[in-house]
N, C-alpha and C positions, 0 to 999 in steps of 0.2 A: 128467270128471276135474278136479280141484281145482289151479289154477295159482297159485302164490305169486309176486307181482312186487313189485320194490322201486323206488321212486321217488326217485332221487337226483340232487342238483345243487347249485350254490353259492347263497348267500344271494341275494335279489332277482333271480332269474332267472325268476321266474313259476311257480315249483313249486306254491305253494297255488292258484293259479289252474288250473292243469292238472289238480291232483288233484280239485278241485271240478267242473272240467268232465267228468273221467272218471267220477267216483263220483256227482255230483250231492248230494242230501242223505243218501243211503245210506252214511252213516259214522259212526264213533264214536270218541271221542278218549279216552285212557289214557297210562298211562305204561310205558315199556320195564321188563320185570321187574327189580324190585330197584334201578331208577334213576329219579330224579325227573326224566327229560326226557321230554317230551311225545311221543307215538305216535299219529298217524291212521292208522285203516284204514278200508277200504270196498271194497265189491263195484262192479266195473265196470259201468257201465249197459248193459243188454241181452246182458251177458256175466257173468252172476251167478258163473260157475265162476272167474272171474279176481278174486282177492283181491289189493289193492294197497296197500302199505305205504308211508307218506309218511315219508322219513326226515329227520331235521333236516338244514337247509342247512349245508354244510361246503364247505372249499376244498381239504381234501386228506385222505388215509386215515392221517395221523400222529396218534397218540394223545395230543394235546395238551389239547384241550378235552372236556368231557362229551359234545357233539354228536358230535366225532368218534370217540369210544371206542364210543358206541353204535352208530353207523352201521356202523363197522369190525366190531364183534362181532356185529352182527346178518347182516351179509353173509359173515363166515367162519363162524358157528356155525349160522345157519338155512339158509343156502345156498339162496336163493330161486331160482326155476325160471328167472327172467329179471331183468334191470334196465332201467329206462327211465331214461336219462341225459337230463335236460333241460338245455339250453345256450341262453344268451343271444345270439343271433346277432349283435347289436351290440357284444358283447364277447367274441369268440370265443377269441381267444388265452388269455386267463385262465381262461375255463371249460374248455378242453380239457385243462388241466394235471390235473384232477380225473379226466376221461375216461381218459386214459391210466393212470392208477392202478386205475380200475375194470376196465379191458381186462385187466390183468393177472391178476385174480380168475380169469379163463378162464370166467365165467357168461355165458351168452346175454344180448346186450345191444344195445339199440335207442336211438339218439340222437334226441331229439326237438329239432329246431332251431328255438327259439321266437323270437318277435318278428320274423318274416320279413317282415310287413307294414311294419314300420319299415325295414327294410334296403332292400325295393324302393321305398319311399316316397322315400328319399334318395338314390335313383339308383344305389346299390350293388348288388353281387350276390354270390352265393356258388354255384360249381360244385358242387351236393350229389353228383353221380355221382361226381366226382374224388375229392372230399372222404371220400366213403365208401369208395371203393376204396383210398385210401391208409391209412385207419384200419382197414379190415377188419372194420366192422360197418356194417348199415344205418343211414342217416341220413335222417330223414323231416322236411321244412319244415312247420311249424305257426305258428299264431297262437292260443295258448291263451285270449287275452282276447276272441276274437271267435270262438272254436271252430272255426276253419280247421285242416284236415288231421287232425282227431281221428280219423275214420273210417279214413284210410290208416294212421296210427299204431297203432290197435288190430290192423289186418290184419298190419302188420308184426311186431308183438309176437306174434301168434298163430304166424305162419310161422316166425319165429326160435325160439320157445320149443318150439312143438311138433316141430320139426325138429331140436332141440337142437344149433343152431349156436353155438358159442363165437365170440369174435372170432378171424378169421383171422390176425391179427397181433399178436403179444405182443412182439416184440423190435424195438423202434426206437432202439438205442443203437448206438454205433461207438467205436473207440479204446480208451483205458484203462477207461473204465465199462463197454464191452462185455466186455472180457477179465475184469473184475473180477466181474460179475454172472454170467457163465458158469462161471467158476472155483468161486464160491460155490455155485452151482446143483448142480454136480457133487459137491461135498463134502458138502452137507446133504440129497441126496435121499432118503436113507433116513429121516432125522428127519422130514422134510417129508412124506412118505408115512405114517409112523406117526402125526403130528399131525392129518393130514387137511386140509393147508393146501395152496394152489395154489402149484405150485414156483417159477413166474417171480416171483409176488408175494413170497414169502417171502424168495428170494435178494436181490432189490431193496431189501427192507426191512432186511435184515442189512447190506447194504452202506451203507446210509442211515444205519445205527446205532440201530435200532429196539428198543428195550430190551425191550418185551413180547414181540416176536417172538424175541428170542434166548431169553429165559426159557422160552417155551412149548416150544422145539424141544430144550431139555435136552442141549445139545451137550457132548461130552467136552472136556477141557481141551486135548487136542491139536488137535481141530478149532477150538477158539476161538483158540489161537495162530495157526493157519493162516489163519483168518479175518482177525485183526487184521493179520497180513504182508500179504495181499492188499490189504487197505483202504490200509494204509500205503504200499504201493507205488503205488497209483492216486493217491493224494494228492500224493505227491513228484512224479510224472510230470505231474500237471495243475497243481500249485501251487496248489491249494485244498483246502479241507476236505471231508469225505464227502458232507454235506448239500448244500452249494453244487454238487458235482459232479453229483449226480443231478438237482437242479432245473435246472442248464444242459443237461443232456442232454435232458430233457423238453422244456424251452423251445426248444432248438435244432431238435427234430424239429418242434414245433409251428409255429416260423416258417417251416419249410422248406415244409410241407403248405399253410400259409396263403399263401404266395407264389404257389403253384400253383392254388389254389381260391378264394381270398378277393379280390375287387376292390373296393376302398375308395376313392372319389372324394373324400368329404368326410364329416363327422360327419352322423349322423341328425338329423333337425329336433328329435327329443326331448331329444337331447344339447345342440344349439345353445340351444334353449330353456330346459333347465334351467339351463345356464350363466348365461343373461341373469337368470333369476328369482333363483339363488343369490346374485347381486350384492348383492339386497337383503335375502332371507329369510336370509342367513348373515352379514350384515354385523356387523362387532363391535361397533358401537354400537346398531344398529336389530333385530338378531336376535331378542334375548330379549323386547323391548316389542312386536315385532309377534306374537310366540307368544302373550304375555299377552293382548294385543289380540284374537286369534283366540278364545282360550279365554273371554274375556269375552262375545263374540258368540255363541259355542256356548251357555254358560249362559244368555244372555238370551232365546235362541230357545226352549232346552230348558225352562226354568222359568217363562217368562212368555209368550211369543207364540205358541207352538205346544203345548209340554207342559201348561200350566195348564189350557186348555179340554178337551184329551183327558182330563186326570186328572179333571176335574169331571164328565165325561160317564161314565167309568168308575166314579166314586164313586157317582153317581146310579144307576147300573145294580145296582150292589152292594147300595146302600141298599133299591132296590125289591125286590131278591130276598131280602135279610135281613127286611124287614116281611112280605113273602108269607110267608116261612118261619116268622116268628113267629106270625103269625095262623093257619097252619095247625096248628101245634103247640098254640096255645091252643084251638082247635077241637076238637083231638084228644082234649083231656083229659089230656094227657100231665103227669107229675110236673113241678111248678113248678121243683125243682131241676134236672132234666135240661133242662127249657127254657132255664134261665139258662146251663147249660154250652154248649148249642149256639149260643145267641144272644149273650150277654154275654161268653162264652169264645172258641169257635171262630169265629164269625162276626166278633166285634169284633177279635179278634187277627189272623186271616188276611186279613179283608176290608181292615182298615186298611192291610196292607202291600201286598196286591194292587194298590188303587189307584195306587201309585207305579209300577207297570209301564209306562204310557206314557212316564215320564221316563226310566226305565232304559234302554228300548229306543231313545228318540229321541237320548240321550246318546251311546250306543255307535254308532248310526248315524252321528253326525257324527265321532266318533274314528276309526271304522272308514274314513272318506273321508280323514282325514289320513293315517292310517297307510298305506292301500294307494296313495295318491297319491305317497308316497315323501317326504314332508314330515316324518315322525317321525324319519327317519333325520337330517335336517337338525338338528332340535331335540337330538339326542343331541351333534352335533358344536358346535352353538353352546354347549352345556351342559358341554362338556368343560372350557373354561377356569374356569368358576364352579366345577365340581366339585372341581378340582384344588386350589382354595383351601382346601378342607375335607379334603383328602386323598384323593380319589377321582379317577377318570378318566371321561370320558364314556361308557366301557362300562358303568359303574354306573348310568347313566341308564336303561338298558334294563330292568333288573329294576324300578328306581323306576316306569318308565312302565307297566310291566305291573301294580305296585302300586295304579295308579288303578282298575283293574279288580277284582283280587282279591289280597289279601296273600300267599295259600298258593303259587300259581304263581310269584308275584314272588319269594318266598323261595327257592323251589326253583331259580329261574332265576339265581341267585348261583353255581352250580355253575359257569357258562360263564366265569366270572372266574378268570384264572389265578393270581392273588396271594392266598394265604391271608388276608393282612391286609385287602385290599380287599374279600373275601368276607365276611369277619365284620363288617366296618365297615357294609358295605351291607344285611346282614340287620337290624342294629341301628335303621338309619336308614329303611328302606324303609317299614314299618308307619305310619311319619308321613304318607305319602301318601294322600290320601283314597280309600278304597276303594267301589266301587258299592254295598256293602252299606249304607254310611253314607247315601246319598243320601235313602232315606225319611226319615231323621231331620232332614236338612237341610230337605226340602220341609215337613215337619211344622212345623218352628220358624218358617221364612220365611213359611209360610201364616198362621200365628197371629200373628207379631210385625212382619214385615217384607214385606207382600204387595206394596208399590210398589218396593220395593228389592231383589228377590229376587236377581238377577243380580250385584249389586254384594256381596250378603252371600255368596254362593257363590264368587265370586273370592277374597274376602278369605279365606274359610275355607280354600280350597286354597292360597292364598299363605301362610297361616299355617303350615300343614303344612310346606310347603317352606321357609320361614323358620326354622322350629324345627328341621328337619333340617340347614340349615347351620350354626347355632349350635351345635348337638350335635355336628355333625362336627368342626367347630373345636375344641371342647372336647377330644373323644376323640382328635383328631390330636395335641394338645398333651401328652396324659395317657397313655392306654391303648394308642393306636394310633400310635405315633411312626413316621415314616419317609415313604418318597415312594410315589405311584401309579405302577403299570406303565404304559408308554407305550400311547397309545390310537391304533390304526389301524382305519379303518372306510371301506367302500366306500358312495359316495352314488350310489344308482340315479336313473336319469332320471326326471323327473316324468311320470306317465301318468294317465290316466283311471281311477278305480277302477272294477273289474268289478261291475256290478250284482249278479251272481250271488253275488260274494263278499261284497259288503256285506249283502245280504238273508239270506246264511247266517250271518255273524257275528250280526247282529241275532237271528235266530231261536237261536242257540246261547245267547246272553245272556238272552233272554227265557224259554227253556225251564229254564235253570238257576235263575232268579229263581223260576219258578213252582214247580219242584221243591222248592226250598227253603221256600217258602211252605206246601206241603202236607206237609212232613216235619218239619224242625227248627221252623219256626214253629209249626206245627199241634201239636206235641207240646208245645213251650213254652208256647203258650196254654192248653192243657189243664191243665198243671202250675201255671201263675200262677192261673188261674181257682180251682182247688181250694184253693191256698194263701191265696188273698184272701177265700175264701168260708167256711172254717172256723178255729176256734180251734185251740189245742193239744190238746183234750179230744175234737177232731173234731165239735165241735157247730157246726150252722151259725150264721153270724153276720150281723146285719143291717147292721152297721156295719163296713166292712173295715178302719177302724183298729184293730180289735180282732182281727185275723187273724193267722194264723201269719207270712204275709208281711210285715204292718205290723211285727211285733216282730222279725223279722230286719233289715228295713229301717231300723228305728228305732235299731239298733247303730251303723248306718255314717252315718245322716243328719247327726250333729253334726260329723262330718270335713268336710261339705260346706257347712255353714253359711257359711264365709268366702268360698265361691265364689258364693253367692247363691242356692243351689238347696238348702236343708237339709231340704225335705219328704221324708217316707219313700219317697214313691213315686218320685220322682226317682232317689233311690239305689237302690231296688230295680230299676228300669229299667237302670241301668249294670250291676247284677250279671247280670241275664239277658241283657244285650248281648254278655256273654263268650260265650255259647252262638252266637250270630248277631247281628250289628249291628242288622238289622232288628228283632229282638225288642224292642229300646228302645221302638219306636213301638207294636207290639202290646201291650206291657206297660202303656203309658201310656193305651192306648186301654181295657184292660180295667179298670184301676184307677180310671179317672175315669168309668167307665160310659159311654162315648162309641162310639155305633154308628156314627156317620159322622165323616168328616174336619172337617165344619164344627162338629159338636159337639165333638170333640177340641180345634181351635182356639180353642174358647170355654174349655172347661175348663182348657186350659193357662194361662190368665191367672191362676188361683189358685196356681199352682206356681212361676210364674217372672214377672220383668220383662222388658222387652225387653233390659236389659244383662245380667241373669242368664242369660237364653235363649241369648244370644251366648257367654257363658263356657261354659254347658253345652254348646253346639257344639263350642266349643275343646277341652274335656274329652274329648268323644266322637271327635273325630277323632284325638287324640293318644294316649290312654291303650291299654294292652296290647290287641292284636288278639283275634279270637275264638279258641277253643281250638284249631280247626283250624290256624291260623296258628301257634299257641304249639307246637304238635305239629310243624309243619314246622321252626319254629326250632331246636327241640329235636333234631330228626333232622340238620339241616344243621350246627349248632354243635357237635353231637358229645356234649352231656351235659345232663342235666336242670338242673345248677346254673346252666350258661351261659344257659340259656334263661330261668329265673327271674330271674337278674340283669338280663336284657335286658328282662324284662316289667316288673320293679321300677323299671328307669331309664326306660321309656317312660310308666308310670303317674305315677311322680314328676314327670317333664317337663310331663306333661298338668295335674297339679295346680298346679304352679308357674305354668304358663302362664295357666291359667283363673283363679288367685288374682290375678296382675298385671293381667289385663284386668278384672276385676270391681273390684277395690279402686282400680285406676289409674282406670277409668271413673267410680266414684263420686267421687274427688277430683275428677277434672275437672269434672264436672258441678255440683259443690257450690261450685266457684270462680266 
């Protein structure tokens, strides 16, 4: 029998760690149907009949953010067989607020009390049995990071779900709120049954003023008037508004049960340690320089100390494989044109990109450490003051941070921003962040022109993207996007050692995505580029690629880039193919220069660029419009093709201006 389970909880409560512990690598990532919010699914290890869906981290079931909407819709419409509600035991009061709302759904539920190892280590304790009895649901103590209590959790879930045991307690209110909820439940019972919603959940949401619930129940005018009267009486009696009344009711019950079952003598060691570390890392003067220093060290380790030898080793392996294949094809008597396709097209294109795999994996290894440790949340906090100067809040840093991985999910992540103004401005600025697809381009240029100072070049390119985003934000804030950003409230999780399993899974996902792209988009693009540079318009083979179809196309745009220092048709052609995927810039240049290895490519680039023009080329690639997938995401999120085109033109125009200033300014400076 198939069992559908939902994993729900607040942000930063260990939900991802528990999901990985329960499912291992037996999972896949997609989006909720019709919504660009990520959804992870997986089968529970040794219990393949259990399908686990990792819902987005939320704080309530009120439909304010995209995450809350998809979580609520999933629970109401899909009606999973059970809910695993994970709670941070070191911050139990806040976490239980969501738990009470989940219980109102009437779905069999088990609470996973996470981070119990930290509670015990601090000398604090929780009476699990009393807490479970007061809540009316099983509570299982676990430590997801150390895989403690996982077997007990699975056993409790099996027992609860198979026994179809809903929470035994749904009513935890008293006084005016109690009367209001039960009066409303009596009025709307027929409407709720018809809609298929849980009665208690629907009644409390109506009292709270939940607009989607009111519309879904299609109440009569008379019932609407009675509802308004009941709520008004409750507000007058309590002297507060409806939302505050429900919040006070829930927190009042939480405080009551925590007094009986939670015994806290002092803060946990992790919380004390975090407060001490934050005095430095979130310092108003030192916070940003420390972050930049960390990134410089990461780039130095990635591109010089560790990454370069690994890349060289993989490159030698690819070169040896290419040579062996070339010899085998030559000895087989295969058609020379087909040999050229396989060696100079596919192997040169795909191989040149694959050699950068160690750098990709290594960079995301370090970024995963920073994220899982809790430091990246601090960076968003530190960046809030800076982002407010350009008309955004620290919340916009989250999509921008995702943009360092890939622009597509970064643009999608802007749906979490509550302000339409902030959302659109963030979509425009996020592609200026340097995505991982551009890393092979940076590696190619630094290896060819800046082998001794790769880390400095890398940090300067990343800083350039950020600086251009700041300047662009200031410009747009004073013109098209006047107004103030929304307030920024964010919880700072305690610093914790990253889970080895999470880090490895993160690295594996990035490596898998990179390899998949290499053997799909890059593979097809390499074949297309080889064909276009091997034939003329009459489809006759050419001995000189300068006479090819590709050369004639590239030559049309080449004059535009002469002022930027890279007017060769091969450079402009590489920028065009980069619109399919930014890695295609490297594969295109490898094919067009006839370079089978990275060493040959580095040498060949000397005929296309000078060190100064190569840096201007880097600046252009980091800033000009992103790939077609990101463009499609912008169109979907902005709501129109016109808006997406204007955004792409703005980004490309900004890239041209920045590269022009760098190249011409550099020439002027060096001539003095």
